[in-house]
NURO-57470 format. One record per residue (C-alpha): residue number from 1; x, y, z. Coordinates in Angstrom, 3 decimals. Layout:
% NURO-57470
+------+----------+----------+----------+
: resi :       xx :       yy :       zz :
+------+----------+----------+----------+
:  NUM :        X :        Y :        Z :
...
+------+----------+----------+----------+
//
This chain:
% NURO-57470
+------+----------+----------+----------+
: resi :       xx :       yy :       zz :
+------+----------+----------+----------+
:    1 :   38.598 :   72.792 :  237.581 :
:    2 :   35.963 :   70.034 :  237.607 :
:    3 :   35.679 :   70.120 :  233.818 :
:    4 :   39.472 :   69.875 :  233.461 :
:    5 :   39.511 :   66.877 :  235.810 :
:    6 :   36.701 :   65.202 :  233.882 :
:    7 :   38.590 :   65.740 :  230.635 :
:    8 :   41.746 :   64.189 :  232.100 :
:    9 :   39.846 :   61.186 :  233.491 :
:   10 :   38.241 :   60.510 :  230.122 :
:   11 :   41.682 :   60.263 :  228.491 :
:   12 :   43.096 :   57.847 :  231.043 :
:   13 :   43.148 :   54.141 :  230.083 :
:   14 :   41.655 :   53.055 :  233.435 :
:   15 :   37.953 :   53.500 :  234.252 :
:   16 :   37.855 :   55.254 :  237.631 :
:   17 :   34.183 :   56.115 :  238.056 :
:   18 :   31.242 :   53.744 :  238.021 :
:   19 :   29.818 :   55.526 :  234.978 :
:   20 :   33.096 :   55.042 :  233.123 :
:   21 :   33.052 :   51.353 :  234.035 :
:   22 :   29.485 :   51.029 :  232.769 :
:   23 :   30.465 :   52.794 :  229.539 :
:   24 :   33.327 :   50.372 :  228.939 :
:   25 :   31.118 :   47.387 :  229.735 :
:   26 :   28.426 :   48.693 :  227.383 :
:   27 :   30.971 :   48.886 :  224.563 :
:   28 :   32.096 :   45.329 :  225.282 :
:   29 :   28.527 :   43.982 :  225.361 :
:   30 :   27.616 :   45.680 :  222.084 :
:   31 :   30.725 :   44.307 :  220.381 :
:   32 :   29.975 :   40.797 :  221.614 :
:   33 :   26.250 :   40.765 :  220.823 :
:   34 :   26.138 :   42.532 :  217.479 :
:   35 :   26.813 :   41.103 :  214.062 :
:   36 :   27.045 :   43.277 :  210.927 :
:   37 :   23.307 :   42.956 :  210.258 :
:   38 :   22.005 :   43.129 :  213.834 :
:   39 :   19.045 :   45.318 :  214.775 :
:   40 :   19.454 :   47.625 :  217.784 :
:   41 :   17.112 :   49.947 :  219.679 :
:   42 :   18.377 :   52.930 :  221.699 :
:   43 :   15.716 :   54.188 :  224.136 :
:   44 :   16.708 :   57.512 :  225.631 :
:   45 :   19.028 :   58.192 :  222.724 :
:   46 :   20.172 :   61.597 :  224.063 :
:   47 :   23.146 :   62.691 :  221.906 :
:   48 :   23.637 :   59.342 :  220.166 :
:   49 :   26.712 :   58.088 :  222.011 :
:   50 :   25.407 :   54.524 :  222.351 :
:   51 :   23.749 :   54.614 :  218.944 :
:   52 :   27.186 :   55.339 :  217.471 :
:   53 :   28.496 :   52.146 :  219.092 :
:   54 :   25.562 :   50.183 :  217.701 :
:   55 :   26.122 :   51.528 :  214.205 :
:   56 :   29.824 :   50.730 :  214.356 :
:   57 :   29.161 :   47.154 :  215.481 :
:   58 :   26.236 :   46.535 :  213.113 :
:   59 :   26.723 :   48.793 :  210.062 :
:   60 :   24.299 :   46.806 :  207.896 :
:   61 :   21.563 :   46.533 :  210.521 :
:   62 :   18.280 :   48.367 :  210.987 :
:   63 :   18.394 :   50.634 :  214.011 :
:   64 :   15.856 :   52.666 :  216.000 :
:   65 :   16.406 :   55.593 :  218.355 :
:   66 :   13.821 :   57.156 :  220.678 :
:   67 :   14.291 :   60.655 :  222.094 :
:   68 :   11.415 :   62.833 :  223.421 :
:   69 :   13.324 :   66.098 :  223.930 :
:   70 :   12.698 :   68.262 :  220.833 :
:   71 :   16.176 :   69.790 :  220.496 :
:   72 :   17.977 :   66.485 :  220.942 :
:   73 :   15.539 :   64.776 :  218.586 :
:   74 :   16.131 :   67.396 :  215.883 :
:   75 :   19.886 :   66.891 :  216.079 :
:   76 :   19.552 :   63.095 :  216.045 :
:   77 :   17.155 :   63.244 :  213.120 :
:   78 :   19.623 :   65.336 :  211.139 :
:   79 :   22.620 :   63.137 :  211.952 :
:   80 :   21.081 :   59.670 :  211.746 :
:   81 :   17.603 :   59.618 :  210.207 :
:   82 :   18.179 :   61.948 :  207.260 :
:   83 :   21.201 :   59.998 :  205.957 :
:   84 :   19.402 :   56.681 :  206.513 :
:   85 :   21.583 :   55.387 :  209.346 :
:   86 :   18.757 :   54.888 :  211.855 :
:   87 :   15.089 :   55.657 :  212.310 :
:   88 :   14.737 :   58.349 :  214.982 :
:   89 :   11.373 :   58.864 :  216.692 :
:   90 :   10.330 :   61.842 :  218.826 :
:   91 :    8.535 :   59.609 :  221.321 :
:   92 :    8.824 :   58.676 :  224.987 :
:   93 :    8.324 :   54.927 :  225.056 :
:   94 :    6.035 :   53.847 :  227.886 :
:   95 :    3.090 :   51.550 :  228.652 :
:   96 :    0.408 :   53.777 :  227.104 :
:   97 :   -0.103 :   55.656 :  223.842 :
:   98 :   -0.995 :   59.342 :  224.019 :
:   99 :    0.520 :   62.541 :  225.385 :
:  100 :    2.153 :   63.158 :  228.738 :
:  101 :    3.779 :   65.908 :  230.747 :
:  102 :    7.547 :   65.483 :  230.649 :
:  103 :   10.014 :   66.960 :  233.136 :
:  104 :   12.706 :   68.688 :  231.057 :
:  105 :   15.852 :   69.463 :  233.062 :
:  106 :   17.224 :   72.445 :  231.161 :
:  107 :   20.522 :   72.535 :  233.035 :
:  108 :   21.102 :   68.781 :  232.678 :
:  109 :   18.934 :   67.198 :  229.947 :
:  110 :   20.154 :   63.687 :  230.815 :
:  111 :   18.048 :   63.896 :  234.003 :
:  112 :   14.831 :   64.550 :  232.066 :
:  113 :   11.950 :   62.095 :  232.284 :
:  114 :    8.227 :   61.503 :  232.594 :
:  115 :    8.556 :   62.038 :  236.351 :
:  116 :   10.840 :   64.408 :  238.208 :
:  117 :   13.711 :   62.365 :  239.622 :
:  118 :   16.114 :   63.205 :  242.443 :
:  119 :   18.969 :   65.469 :  241.358 :
:  120 :   22.577 :   65.188 :  242.493 :
:  121 :   22.846 :   68.990 :  242.618 :
:  122 :   20.255 :   71.285 :  244.259 :
:  123 :   20.383 :   74.028 :  241.619 :
:  124 :   19.215 :   72.129 :  238.519 :
:  125 :   16.787 :   74.154 :  236.384 :
:  126 :   13.743 :   72.349 :  235.014 :
:  127 :   10.408 :   72.915 :  233.316 :
:  128 :    7.640 :   70.766 :  231.839 :
:  129 :    6.770 :   70.039 :  228.209 :
:  130 :    4.212 :   67.847 :  226.456 :
:  131 :    5.521 :   64.741 :  224.678 :
:  132 :    4.079 :   61.871 :  222.676 :
:  133 :    4.131 :   58.441 :  224.313 :
:  134 :    3.783 :   55.017 :  222.734 :
:  135 :    4.511 :   51.332 :  223.298 :
:  136 :    7.477 :   49.585 :  221.763 :
:  137 :    5.077 :   46.788 :  220.812 :
:  138 :    3.145 :   49.316 :  218.689 :
:  139 :    6.149 :   50.955 :  217.048 :
:  140 :    8.479 :   48.055 :  216.236 :
:  141 :    7.134 :   45.956 :  213.328 :
:  142 :    5.912 :   42.479 :  214.233 :
:  143 :    8.291 :   40.872 :  211.754 :
:  144 :   11.317 :   42.863 :  212.954 :
:  145 :   14.088 :   40.884 :  214.625 :
:  146 :   15.678 :   42.744 :  217.548 :
:  147 :   19.110 :   41.791 :  218.862 :
:  148 :   19.995 :   44.511 :  221.364 :
:  149 :   18.099 :   47.163 :  223.338 :
:  150 :   19.477 :   49.907 :  225.567 :
:  151 :   17.110 :   51.608 :  228.036 :
:  152 :   18.185 :   54.772 :  229.873 :
:  153 :   15.023 :   56.672 :  230.786 :
:  154 :   15.726 :   58.068 :  234.263 :
:  155 :   13.458 :   55.737 :  236.217 :
:  156 :   10.722 :   54.888 :  233.688 :
:  157 :   12.281 :   51.563 :  232.671 :
:  158 :    9.413 :   49.472 :  234.080 :
:  159 :    6.891 :   51.398 :  231.978 :
:  160 :    9.072 :   50.932 :  228.874 :
:  161 :    9.342 :   47.197 :  229.557 :
:  162 :    5.597 :   46.883 :  230.172 :
:  163 :    5.015 :   48.325 :  226.714 :
:  164 :    7.573 :   45.966 :  225.176 :
:  165 :    6.584 :   42.554 :  226.569 :
:  166 :    5.538 :   41.082 :  223.225 :
:  167 :    8.677 :   42.347 :  221.486 :
:  168 :   10.856 :   40.944 :  224.262 :
:  169 :    9.068 :   37.603 :  224.299 :
:  170 :    9.120 :   37.290 :  220.512 :
:  171 :   12.697 :   38.388 :  219.795 :
:  172 :   14.508 :   37.572 :  223.084 :
:  173 :   17.115 :   40.335 :  222.733 :
:  174 :   19.906 :   41.370 :  225.041 :
:  175 :   18.732 :   44.390 :  227.075 :
:  176 :   21.072 :   46.873 :  228.762 :
:  177 :   19.058 :   48.940 :  231.236 :
:  178 :   19.431 :   51.483 :  234.015 :
:  179 :   17.547 :   50.850 :  237.261 :
:  180 :   18.506 :   52.720 :  240.404 :
:  181 :   17.415 :   54.570 :  243.508 :
:  182 :   16.672 :   58.246 :  243.040 :
:  183 :   14.981 :   57.566 :  239.715 :
:  184 :   12.938 :   54.343 :  239.582 :
:  185 :   11.504 :   54.914 :  243.059 :
:  186 :   10.134 :   58.283 :  241.883 :
:  187 :    7.747 :   56.193 :  239.756 :
:  188 :    6.878 :   53.912 :  242.676 :
:  189 :    8.744 :   51.091 :  240.941 :
:  190 :   10.144 :   48.166 :  242.884 :
:  191 :   13.026 :   46.005 :  241.599 :
:  192 :   10.860 :   42.917 :  242.054 :
:  193 :    8.524 :   44.252 :  239.359 :
:  194 :   11.368 :   44.711 :  236.880 :
:  195 :   12.886 :   41.316 :  237.654 :
:  196 :    9.563 :   39.469 :  237.408 :
:  197 :    8.658 :   41.063 :  234.088 :
:  198 :   12.024 :   40.259 :  232.536 :
:  199 :   12.237 :   36.701 :  233.841 :
:  200 :    8.624 :   35.506 :  233.943 :
:  201 :    7.014 :   37.415 :  231.074 :
:  202 :    9.989 :   37.854 :  228.735 :
:  203 :   11.909 :   34.681 :  229.592 :
:  204 :   15.205 :   36.488 :  230.184 :
:  205 :   17.847 :   36.306 :  232.893 :
:  206 :   19.209 :   39.341 :  234.766 :
:  207 :   22.761 :   40.169 :  235.808 :
:  208 :   25.487 :   42.802 :  235.692 :
:  209 :   27.232 :   43.434 :  232.402 :
:  210 :   30.610 :   42.502 :  233.878 :
:  211 :   29.198 :   39.217 :  235.192 :
:  212 :   27.639 :   38.415 :  231.813 :
:  213 :   30.906 :   39.204 :  230.037 :
:  214 :   32.624 :   36.697 :  232.344 :
:  215 :   29.866 :   34.096 :  231.803 :
:  216 :   28.954 :   34.140 :  235.495 :
:  217 :   25.585 :   33.028 :  236.861 :
:  218 :   22.601 :   35.405 :  236.634 :
:  219 :   21.085 :   37.085 :  239.674 :
:  220 :   18.387 :   35.525 :  241.772 :
:  221 :   15.417 :   37.752 :  242.539 :
:  222 :   16.788 :   38.488 :  246.007 :
:  223 :   20.243 :   39.345 :  244.661 :
:  224 :   18.786 :   41.811 :  242.157 :
:  225 :   16.667 :   43.448 :  244.863 :
:  226 :   19.753 :   43.826 :  247.067 :
:  227 :   21.680 :   45.450 :  244.223 :
:  228 :   18.920 :   48.057 :  243.940 :
:  229 :   18.135 :   48.640 :  247.612 :
:  230 :   21.771 :   48.878 :  248.691 :
:  231 :   22.727 :   51.048 :  245.707 :
:  232 :   25.481 :   48.639 :  244.679 :
:  233 :   24.794 :   49.017 :  240.961 :
:  234 :   22.308 :   50.777 :  238.720 :
:  235 :   23.135 :   49.396 :  235.261 :
:  236 :   22.128 :   45.831 :  234.447 :
:  237 :   21.743 :   43.387 :  231.584 :
:  238 :   18.931 :   40.989 :  230.676 :
:  239 :   19.615 :   38.190 :  228.226 :
:  240 :   18.212 :   34.893 :  226.926 :
:  241 :   18.796 :   31.819 :  229.062 :
+------+----------+----------+----------+
//
């Protein structure tokens, strides 16, 4: 019954759930930011849903996708890398290069991450695997322009950003990122750390996608912290001033 309801909701023209609203806003942001030759980076590529949007908006651009789960990576490599649509890397982007234990949620791969996050359902099945880690600053060429980045890494967004400071500072892209309770706090991450890195080190502003689309003012540090602590939102956007 739940699957039938989900299928019906997906076909309706109105976004009922918060995730559906975020999906629609993500599409709108990508369409507004990207030009035919834009470069996009999809971190936590999963099944390629967002990468498809990037490719549609920037068909002549150079694109990168990062996915540490072997099965998902193999499928992405076949669909995107082999035909030359995007470069797909079997890497978990972080703030250190090496190997790491990765929590693979077999029953719900979208919950997988470098740390075990809180699950919405008590019966999720998980195991651990070894993955390669690296910094975005090491992987993305120094002369590569970057226009748009999406980060969905189940709580490890601060570590990804810490490994991407030079790329962010140099290219000043638009960044769509997830940051919420039940995931980021499993890494000991505070919203102040994310906000300070994006604003002070990368020179970006932080807001909600819907606010950015309406050209509204960015969040103050306190406003961003409240969004996180009160669970008001968990998808955000960073962008050049």
